DRENTI-914803 format. One record per residue (C-alpha): residue in one letter; x, y, z. Coordinates in Angstrom, 1 decimal. Example, Ala and Ser with C-alpha at 12.3 -4.5 7.8 and 13.67 -1.06 7.14 Angstrom:
2
<kese type="A" xx="12.3" yy="-4.5" zz="7.8"/>
<kese type="S" xx="13.7" yy="-1.1" zz="7.1"/>
! end
This chain:
318
<kese type="X" xx="16.8" yy="-12.7" zz="-9.9"/>
<kese type="X" xx="18.1" yy="-12.6" zz="-13.5"/>
<kese type="X" xx="19.6" yy="-9.4" zz="-14.8"/>
<kese type="X" xx="20.7" yy="-9.2" zz="-18.5"/>
<kese type="X" xx="24.5" yy="-9.0" zz="-18.9"/>
<kese type="X" xx="25.5" yy="-5.4" zz="-18.8"/>
<kese type="X" xx="21.9" yy="-4.4" zz="-18.1"/>
<kese type="X" xx="20.9" yy="-0.9" zz="-18.9"/>
<kese type="X" xx="17.5" yy="0.7" zz="-19.2"/>
<kese type="X" xx="16.5" yy="1.7" zz="-22.7"/>
<kese type="X" xx="16.7" yy="5.5" zz="-23.4"/>
<kese type="X" xx="13.0" yy="5.9" zz="-23.7"/>
<kese type="X" xx="12.3" yy="4.0" zz="-20.5"/>
<kese type="X" xx="12.3" yy="7.2" zz="-18.4"/>
<kese type="X" xx="9.9" yy="9.1" zz="-20.6"/>
<kese type="X" xx="6.3" yy="9.8" zz="-19.4"/>
<kese type="X" xx="4.0" yy="7.0" zz="-20.4"/>
<kese type="X" xx="0.4" yy="5.9" zz="-20.4"/>
<kese type="X" xx="0.1" yy="2.4" zz="-19.0"/>
<kese type="X" xx="-3.2" yy="0.6" zz="-18.8"/>
<kese type="X" xx="-4.9" yy="4.0" zz="-19.1"/>
<kese type="X" xx="-2.9" yy="5.5" zz="-16.2"/>
<kese type="X" xx="-0.4" yy="8.3" zz="-16.6"/>
<kese type="X" xx="3.1" yy="7.4" zz="-15.3"/>
<kese type="X" xx="5.5" yy="10.3" zz="-15.0"/>
<kese type="X" xx="9.1" yy="9.8" zz="-15.9"/>
<kese type="X" xx="10.2" yy="10.6" zz="-12.3"/>
<kese type="X" xx="8.1" yy="7.7" zz="-11.0"/>
<kese type="X" xx="9.8" yy="5.4" zz="-13.5"/>
<kese type="X" xx="13.2" yy="6.7" zz="-12.3"/>
<kese type="X" xx="12.1" yy="5.7" zz="-8.8"/>
<kese type="X" xx="11.3" yy="2.2" zz="-10.1"/>
<kese type="X" xx="14.7" yy="1.9" zz="-11.6"/>
<kese type="X" xx="16.4" yy="2.9" zz="-8.3"/>
<kese type="X" xx="14.3" yy="0.4" zz="-6.4"/>
<kese type="X" xx="15.2" yy="-2.4" zz="-8.9"/>
<kese type="X" xx="18.9" yy="-1.6" zz="-8.2"/>
<kese type="X" xx="18.2" yy="-1.9" zz="-4.4"/>
<kese type="X" xx="16.6" yy="-5.3" zz="-5.2"/>
<kese type="X" xx="19.7" yy="-6.3" zz="-7.1"/>
<kese type="X" xx="21.8" yy="-5.7" zz="-4.0"/>
<kese type="X" xx="19.3" yy="-7.6" zz="-1.8"/>
<kese type="X" xx="19.4" yy="-10.4" zz="-4.3"/>
<kese type="X" xx="23.2" yy="-10.6" zz="-4.2"/>
<kese type="X" xx="23.1" yy="-10.8" zz="-0.4"/>
<kese type="X" xx="20.5" yy="-13.6" zz="-0.5"/>
<kese type="X" xx="22.6" yy="-15.5" zz="-3.1"/>
<kese type="X" xx="25.7" yy="-15.2" zz="-0.9"/>
<kese type="X" xx="23.9" yy="-16.8" zz="2.1"/>
<kese type="X" xx="21.5" yy="-19.2" zz="0.2"/>
<kese type="X" xx="18.4" yy="-17.3" zz="1.2"/>
<kese type="X" xx="15.2" yy="-17.4" zz="-0.7"/>
<kese type="X" xx="12.8" yy="-14.5" zz="-1.3"/>
<kese type="X" xx="9.6" yy="-14.0" zz="-3.2"/>
<kese type="X" xx="7.8" yy="-11.1" zz="-4.8"/>
<kese type="X" xx="5.0" yy="-10.1" zz="-2.5"/>
<kese type="X" xx="1.7" yy="-8.1" zz="-2.4"/>
<kese type="X" xx="1.4" yy="-5.5" zz="-5.2"/>
<kese type="X" xx="4.8" yy="-6.5" zz="-6.6"/>
<kese type="X" xx="3.7" yy="-10.0" zz="-7.1"/>
<kese type="X" xx="0.4" yy="-8.8" zz="-8.6"/>
<kese type="X" xx="2.2" yy="-6.4" zz="-10.9"/>
<kese type="X" xx="4.5" yy="-9.2" zz="-12.1"/>
<kese type="X" xx="1.6" yy="-11.4" zz="-13.0"/>
<kese type="X" xx="-0.8" yy="-8.9" zz="-14.4"/>
<kese type="X" xx="1.5" yy="-6.2" zz="-15.8"/>
<kese type="X" xx="4.9" yy="-7.8" zz="-16.2"/>
<kese type="X" xx="6.3" yy="-5.1" zz="-13.9"/>
<kese type="X" xx="5.1" yy="-2.4" zz="-11.5"/>
<kese type="X" xx="1.4" yy="-1.7" zz="-11.2"/>
<kese type="X" xx="1.2" yy="1.6" zz="-13.1"/>
<kese type="X" xx="-0.5" yy="3.4" zz="-10.1"/>
<kese type="X" xx="1.8" yy="1.8" zz="-7.6"/>
<kese type="X" xx="5.4" yy="2.9" zz="-6.8"/>
<kese type="X" xx="6.8" yy="0.5" zz="-4.2"/>
<kese type="X" xx="8.5" yy="-2.8" zz="-4.3"/>
<kese type="X" xx="7.7" yy="-5.6" zz="-1.8"/>
<kese type="X" xx="9.3" yy="-9.0" zz="-1.2"/>
<kese type="X" xx="8.9" yy="-11.6" zz="1.5"/>
<kese type="X" xx="11.1" yy="-14.3" zz="3.1"/>
<kese type="X" xx="10.3" yy="-17.2" zz="5.3"/>
<kese type="X" xx="11.0" yy="-16.4" zz="8.9"/>
<kese type="X" xx="14.3" yy="-18.3" zz="9.1"/>
<kese type="X" xx="15.7" yy="-16.6" zz="6.0"/>
<kese type="X" xx="14.3" yy="-13.3" zz="7.2"/>
<kese type="X" xx="16.1" yy="-13.5" zz="10.5"/>
<kese type="X" xx="19.3" yy="-14.5" zz="8.8"/>
<kese type="X" xx="19.1" yy="-11.7" zz="6.4"/>
<kese type="X" xx="18.7" yy="-9.2" zz="9.2"/>
<kese type="X" xx="21.9" yy="-10.5" zz="10.8"/>
<kese type="X" xx="24.1" yy="-10.4" zz="7.7"/>
<kese type="X" xx="22.8" yy="-7.7" zz="5.4"/>
<kese type="X" xx="24.2" yy="-4.6" zz="7.2"/>
<kese type="X" xx="27.8" yy="-5.7" zz="6.6"/>
<kese type="X" xx="27.2" yy="-6.3" zz="2.9"/>
<kese type="X" xx="25.2" yy="-3.2" zz="1.9"/>
<kese type="X" xx="27.0" yy="-0.6" zz="-0.1"/>
<kese type="X" xx="28.6" yy="2.3" zz="1.8"/>
<kese type="X" xx="26.0" yy="4.8" zz="3.0"/>
<kese type="X" xx="23.0" yy="2.4" zz="2.5"/>
<kese type="X" xx="20.6" yy="1.8" zz="5.4"/>
<kese type="X" xx="18.8" yy="-1.2" zz="6.9"/>
<kese type="X" xx="15.8" yy="-0.1" zz="9.0"/>
<kese type="X" xx="14.3" yy="-2.5" zz="11.6"/>
<kese type="X" xx="13.6" yy="-2.7" zz="15.3"/>
<kese type="X" xx="17.1" yy="-3.7" zz="16.3"/>
<kese type="X" xx="18.8" yy="-0.9" zz="14.4"/>
<kese type="X" xx="16.3" yy="1.6" zz="15.7"/>
<kese type="X" xx="17.4" yy="0.6" zz="19.2"/>
<kese type="X" xx="21.1" yy="0.9" zz="18.3"/>
<kese type="X" xx="20.7" yy="4.2" zz="16.5"/>
<kese type="X" xx="18.0" yy="5.8" zz="18.6"/>
<kese type="X" xx="15.4" yy="6.5" zz="16.0"/>
<kese type="X" xx="11.6" yy="5.7" zz="16.0"/>
<kese type="X" xx="10.6" yy="2.7" zz="14.0"/>
<kese type="X" xx="7.3" yy="0.9" zz="14.3"/>
<kese type="X" xx="7.1" yy="-1.2" zz="11.2"/>
<kese type="X" xx="7.2" yy="-5.0" zz="11.3"/>
<kese type="X" xx="9.3" yy="-5.1" zz="8.2"/>
<kese type="X" xx="13.0" yy="-4.8" zz="7.2"/>
<kese type="X" xx="13.5" yy="-1.8" zz="4.9"/>
<kese type="X" xx="16.6" yy="-1.5" zz="2.8"/>
<kese type="X" xx="17.3" yy="2.1" zz="1.5"/>
<kese type="X" xx="19.9" yy="3.5" zz="-0.8"/>
<kese type="X" xx="21.0" yy="6.1" zz="1.7"/>
<kese type="X" xx="19.8" yy="8.6" zz="4.3"/>
<kese type="X" xx="20.1" yy="11.7" zz="2.2"/>
<kese type="X" xx="18.4" yy="13.5" zz="-0.6"/>
<kese type="X" xx="21.3" yy="14.1" zz="-3.1"/>
<kese type="X" xx="21.2" yy="16.7" zz="-5.9"/>
<kese type="X" xx="24.9" yy="16.6" zz="-6.9"/>
<kese type="X" xx="25.5" yy="15.9" zz="-10.6"/>
<kese type="X" xx="27.5" yy="12.8" zz="-9.7"/>
<kese type="X" xx="24.7" yy="11.4" zz="-7.5"/>
<kese type="X" xx="22.1" yy="12.1" zz="-10.1"/>
<kese type="X" xx="24.1" yy="10.4" zz="-12.8"/>
<kese type="X" xx="24.4" yy="7.3" zz="-10.6"/>
<kese type="X" xx="20.7" yy="7.2" zz="-9.8"/>
<kese type="X" xx="19.0" yy="7.9" zz="-13.2"/>
<kese type="X" xx="18.3" yy="11.5" zz="-12.2"/>
<kese type="X" xx="16.3" yy="10.4" zz="-9.1"/>
<kese type="X" xx="17.6" yy="12.4" zz="-6.1"/>
<kese type="X" xx="15.4" yy="10.9" zz="-3.4"/>
<kese type="X" xx="15.8" yy="8.1" zz="-0.9"/>
<kese type="X" xx="14.3" yy="4.9" zz="-2.3"/>
<kese type="X" xx="14.2" yy="1.3" zz="-1.0"/>
<kese type="X" xx="12.3" yy="-1.9" zz="-0.8"/>
<kese type="X" xx="10.3" yy="-3.6" zz="2.0"/>
<kese type="X" xx="10.9" yy="-7.1" zz="3.2"/>
<kese type="X" xx="8.1" yy="-8.9" zz="5.0"/>
<kese type="X" xx="8.4" yy="-12.1" zz="7.0"/>
<kese type="X" xx="6.4" yy="-15.3" zz="6.2"/>
<kese type="X" xx="5.5" yy="-16.8" zz="9.6"/>
<kese type="X" xx="4.0" yy="-20.2" zz="10.4"/>
<kese type="X" xx="0.5" yy="-20.3" zz="11.8"/>
<kese type="X" xx="0.0" yy="-22.2" zz="15.0"/>
<kese type="X" xx="-1.2" yy="-25.8" zz="14.6"/>
<kese type="X" xx="-4.5" yy="-25.2" zz="16.6"/>
<kese type="X" xx="-7.0" yy="-22.4" zz="16.6"/>
<kese type="X" xx="-6.6" yy="-21.9" zz="20.3"/>
<kese type="X" xx="-2.8" yy="-21.5" zz="20.1"/>
<kese type="X" xx="-3.2" yy="-19.2" zz="17.1"/>
<kese type="X" xx="-5.6" yy="-16.9" zz="18.9"/>
<kese type="X" xx="-3.4" yy="-16.8" zz="22.0"/>
<kese type="X" xx="-0.3" yy="-15.9" zz="19.9"/>
<kese type="X" xx="-2.2" yy="-13.2" zz="18.0"/>
<kese type="X" xx="-3.3" yy="-11.7" zz="21.4"/>
<kese type="X" xx="0.2" yy="-11.8" zz="22.8"/>
<kese type="X" xx="1.7" yy="-10.0" zz="19.7"/>
<kese type="X" xx="-1.1" yy="-7.4" zz="19.8"/>
<kese type="X" xx="-0.6" yy="-6.7" zz="23.5"/>
<kese type="X" xx="3.2" yy="-6.5" zz="23.4"/>
<kese type="X" xx="3.0" yy="-4.3" zz="20.3"/>
<kese type="X" xx="0.6" yy="-1.9" zz="21.9"/>
<kese type="X" xx="2.8" yy="-1.6" zz="25.0"/>
<kese type="X" xx="5.8" yy="-0.8" zz="22.8"/>
<kese type="X" xx="4.2" yy="2.5" zz="22.0"/>
<kese type="X" xx="3.5" yy="3.5" zz="25.6"/>
<kese type="X" xx="6.0" yy="1.8" zz="27.9"/>
<kese type="X" xx="8.6" yy="4.6" zz="27.9"/>
<kese type="X" xx="5.9" yy="7.2" zz="28.9"/>
<kese type="X" xx="4.6" yy="5.1" zz="31.9"/>
<kese type="X" xx="4.9" yy="6.2" zz="35.5"/>
<kese type="X" xx="8.0" yy="4.5" zz="37.1"/>
<kese type="X" xx="6.1" yy="2.1" zz="39.4"/>
<kese type="X" xx="3.7" yy="1.1" zz="36.7"/>
<kese type="X" xx="6.5" yy="0.6" zz="34.2"/>
<kese type="X" xx="8.5" yy="-1.5" zz="36.7"/>
<kese type="X" xx="5.5" yy="-3.8" zz="37.4"/>
<kese type="X" xx="4.8" yy="-4.3" zz="33.7"/>
<kese type="X" xx="8.5" yy="-5.0" zz="32.9"/>
<kese type="X" xx="8.7" yy="-7.6" zz="35.6"/>
<kese type="X" xx="5.4" yy="-9.2" zz="34.4"/>
<kese type="X" xx="6.5" yy="-9.3" zz="30.8"/>
<kese type="X" xx="9.9" yy="-10.7" zz="31.6"/>
<kese type="X" xx="8.3" yy="-13.5" zz="33.7"/>
<kese type="X" xx="5.7" yy="-14.3" zz="31.0"/>
<kese type="X" xx="8.1" yy="-14.5" zz="28.1"/>
<kese type="X" xx="11.4" yy="-15.4" zz="29.7"/>
<kese type="X" xx="13.1" yy="-12.3" zz="28.5"/>
<kese type="X" xx="15.2" yy="-9.6" zz="30.1"/>
<kese type="X" xx="14.9" yy="-5.9" zz="29.2"/>
<kese type="X" xx="17.8" yy="-3.5" zz="29.3"/>
<kese type="X" xx="16.5" yy="-0.7" zz="31.5"/>
<kese type="X" xx="19.3" yy="1.6" zz="30.5"/>
<kese type="X" xx="18.0" yy="1.7" zz="26.9"/>
<kese type="X" xx="14.8" yy="2.8" zz="25.3"/>
<kese type="X" xx="12.2" yy="0.2" zz="26.0"/>
<kese type="X" xx="9.8" yy="0.7" zz="23.1"/>
<kese type="X" xx="12.1" yy="-0.9" zz="20.5"/>
<kese type="X" xx="12.8" yy="-3.8" zz="22.9"/>
<kese type="X" xx="9.1" yy="-4.5" zz="23.1"/>
<kese type="X" xx="8.8" yy="-4.3" zz="19.4"/>
<kese type="X" xx="11.7" yy="-6.8" zz="19.1"/>
<kese type="X" xx="9.9" yy="-9.1" zz="21.5"/>
<kese type="X" xx="6.7" yy="-8.9" zz="19.5"/>
<kese type="X" xx="8.6" yy="-9.6" zz="16.3"/>
<kese type="X" xx="10.2" yy="-12.6" zz="18.0"/>
<kese type="X" xx="6.8" yy="-13.9" zz="19.0"/>
<kese type="X" xx="5.7" yy="-13.7" zz="15.3"/>
<kese type="X" xx="8.3" yy="-16.4" zz="14.6"/>
<kese type="X" xx="7.2" yy="-18.7" zz="17.4"/>
<kese type="X" xx="6.2" yy="-21.7" zz="15.3"/>
<kese type="X" xx="8.5" yy="-23.6" zz="12.9"/>
<kese type="X" xx="7.6" yy="-24.7" zz="9.4"/>
<kese type="X" xx="7.8" yy="-28.4" zz="10.2"/>
<kese type="X" xx="4.3" yy="-29.4" zz="11.1"/>
<kese type="X" xx="2.8" yy="-26.1" zz="10.1"/>
<kese type="X" xx="0.0" yy="-26.1" zz="7.4"/>
<kese type="X" xx="-0.3" yy="-22.3" zz="6.8"/>
<kese type="X" xx="2.0" yy="-19.3" zz="6.3"/>
<kese type="X" xx="1.1" yy="-15.7" zz="7.1"/>
<kese type="X" xx="2.6" yy="-12.5" zz="8.4"/>
<kese type="X" xx="1.7" yy="-12.7" zz="12.1"/>
<kese type="X" xx="2.1" yy="-9.0" zz="12.8"/>
<kese type="X" xx="-0.3" yy="-8.0" zz="10.1"/>
<kese type="X" xx="-2.6" yy="-10.9" zz="10.8"/>
<kese type="X" xx="-3.6" yy="-9.3" zz="14.1"/>
<kese type="X" xx="-5.3" yy="-6.8" zz="11.8"/>
<kese type="X" xx="-6.3" yy="-8.9" zz="8.8"/>
<kese type="X" xx="-7.1" yy="-12.6" zz="9.2"/>
<kese type="X" xx="-5.1" yy="-13.8" zz="6.2"/>
<kese type="X" xx="-3.2" yy="-17.1" zz="5.7"/>
<kese type="X" xx="-2.3" yy="-19.4" zz="2.9"/>
<kese type="X" xx="-1.3" yy="-23.1" zz="2.6"/>
<kese type="X" xx="2.5" yy="-23.4" zz="2.9"/>
<kese type="X" xx="2.5" yy="-25.4" zz="-0.4"/>
<kese type="X" xx="2.1" yy="-22.1" zz="-2.2"/>
<kese type="X" xx="5.7" yy="-21.4" zz="-1.2"/>
<kese type="X" xx="7.1" yy="-24.9" zz="-1.7"/>
<kese type="X" xx="9.0" yy="-23.8" zz="-4.8"/>
<kese type="X" xx="9.9" yy="-20.7" zz="-6.9"/>
<kese type="X" xx="9.0" yy="-19.7" zz="-10.4"/>
<kese type="X" xx="10.6" yy="-16.7" zz="-12.3"/>
<kese type="X" xx="8.3" yy="-14.1" zz="-13.7"/>
<kese type="X" xx="9.1" yy="-11.1" zz="-15.9"/>
<kese type="X" xx="9.2" yy="-7.8" zz="-14.0"/>
<kese type="X" xx="10.1" yy="-4.7" zz="-16.0"/>
<kese type="X" xx="13.5" yy="-5.7" zz="-17.5"/>
<kese type="X" xx="14.4" yy="-8.5" zz="-15.1"/>
<kese type="X" xx="13.0" yy="-11.8" zz="-13.9"/>
<kese type="X" xx="11.8" yy="-11.9" zz="-10.3"/>
<kese type="X" xx="11.1" yy="-15.0" zz="-8.1"/>
<kese type="X" xx="7.5" yy="-15.7" zz="-7.2"/>
<kese type="X" xx="5.9" yy="-18.5" zz="-5.1"/>
<kese type="X" xx="4.9" yy="-21.5" zz="-7.2"/>
<kese type="X" xx="1.3" yy="-21.1" zz="-6.0"/>
<kese type="X" xx="1.1" yy="-17.4" zz="-7.0"/>
<kese type="X" xx="-2.2" yy="-17.8" zz="-8.8"/>
<kese type="X" xx="-4.0" yy="-19.4" zz="-5.8"/>
<kese type="X" xx="-2.3" yy="-16.8" zz="-3.5"/>
<kese type="X" xx="-3.5" yy="-13.9" zz="-5.6"/>
<kese type="X" xx="-7.0" yy="-15.2" zz="-5.9"/>
<kese type="X" xx="-7.1" yy="-15.7" zz="-2.1"/>
<kese type="X" xx="-5.9" yy="-12.2" zz="-1.5"/>
<kese type="X" xx="-7.5" yy="-10.2" zz="-4.3"/>
<kese type="X" xx="-10.2" yy="-12.3" zz="-5.8"/>
<kese type="X" xx="-10.5" yy="-11.6" zz="-9.6"/>
<kese type="X" xx="-6.9" yy="-10.2" zz="-9.6"/>
<kese type="X" xx="-6.6" yy="-9.9" zz="-13.4"/>
<kese type="X" xx="-9.2" yy="-7.1" zz="-13.4"/>
<kese type="X" xx="-7.3" yy="-3.9" zz="-12.7"/>
<kese type="X" xx="-8.6" yy="-1.7" zz="-9.8"/>
<kese type="X" xx="-7.2" yy="1.8" zz="-9.5"/>
<kese type="X" xx="-6.8" yy="2.0" zz="-5.8"/>
<kese type="X" xx="-4.2" yy="3.7" zz="-3.5"/>
<kese type="X" xx="-1.6" yy="1.9" zz="-1.4"/>
<kese type="X" xx="-0.6" yy="2.4" zz="2.2"/>
<kese type="X" xx="1.2" yy="5.6" zz="1.5"/>
<kese type="X" xx="1.1" yy="8.8" zz="-0.5"/>
<kese type="X" xx="1.6" yy="8.5" zz="-4.2"/>
<kese type="X" xx="4.3" yy="9.1" zz="-5.3"/>
<kese type="X" xx="6.2" yy="7.9" zz="-2.2"/>
<kese type="X" xx="8.8" yy="10.6" zz="-2.6"/>
<kese type="X" xx="6.3" yy="13.5" zz="-2.5"/>
<kese type="X" xx="7.4" yy="14.7" zz="1.0"/>
<kese type="X" xx="11.0" yy="14.5" zz="0.0"/>
<kese type="X" xx="10.2" yy="16.6" zz="-3.1"/>
<kese type="X" xx="8.5" yy="19.2" zz="-1.0"/>
<kese type="X" xx="11.6" yy="19.4" zz="1.2"/>
<kese type="X" xx="13.8" yy="20.1" zz="-1.8"/>
<kese type="X" xx="11.4" yy="22.6" zz="-3.2"/>
<kese type="X" xx="11.2" yy="24.5" zz="0.1"/>
<kese type="X" xx="15.0" yy="24.4" zz="0.4"/>
<kese type="X" xx="15.4" yy="25.8" zz="-3.1"/>
<kese type="X" xx="13.0" yy="28.6" zz="-2.4"/>
<kese type="X" xx="14.9" yy="29.5" zz="0.8"/>
<kese type="X" xx="18.3" yy="29.1" zz="-0.6"/>
<kese type="X" xx="17.9" yy="30.4" zz="-4.1"/>
<kese type="X" xx="18.4" yy="27.1" zz="-5.8"/>
<kese type="X" xx="21.4" yy="25.7" zz="-4.0"/>
<kese type="X" xx="21.7" yy="21.9" zz="-4.0"/>
<kese type="X" xx="20.8" yy="20.3" zz="-0.7"/>
<kese type="X" xx="21.8" yy="17.2" zz="1.2"/>
<kese type="X" xx="18.9" yy="16.4" zz="3.6"/>
<kese type="X" xx="19.2" yy="13.6" zz="6.2"/>
<kese type="X" xx="15.8" yy="12.0" zz="6.8"/>
<kese type="X" xx="16.7" yy="9.3" zz="9.4"/>
! end
């Protein structure tokens, strides 16, 4: 990623704006700025460990079609090939700024919180912060913001192996949601069966759900790139049958994104046509979450202010 020397946002960047006929409030643009700073940290960690990432999904589409965020979108997504994804998960926590958070299945097991997303999420903290110092550091954006990192997994070499793996991932993922609530005997039998099938050992003294999610995530990375023809995200492929030739990710090109350059797969045009069809034609559609993403956090602050007569709050959300 290429940041201008001494980069700063122009003064008018945070003003309300009409982009492509869509009204973008200044607070949304402040959230964009904070997410770009999270990406800067992720980029630094990747450079430190020679890891490659790519703009993904709506972020890639925004880079190509808008030169930045899609005006009616407010999140930032990247992806990494499975090997780099797993390395990042091992090294990132030690290199994040103090107070920042990495959310994934392994951390949810260690810290005892519920997490059901097959992604790594990097957040700029756990707290809503309204102090003057915090607001100055974050462009006046007090809410938790972050970026999502998706894995690029290799598709099995045969259709039979591919279908089998999809079924295994789906089965283990489903069990992750219910295993801790099972009756003792049923739970014991299923644990023994799963351990025998996949050659794993569960820690029965810890919550089992995250361990099953960790197994499902491991299964997603079953096949190596050598010999593979297609890449996908296996966890989401059990819901949407989507794959692309691995040649699309054989190299990187840099594309403008707001005030920076962001890495994109060399085959971004073919990728976007496969995923979105006529992708240069804007379609105002919602994403996978409320817009803006910080709406619930904003409601927490407003409720606190009503109850506490305007005192600043520090609210932990994880």
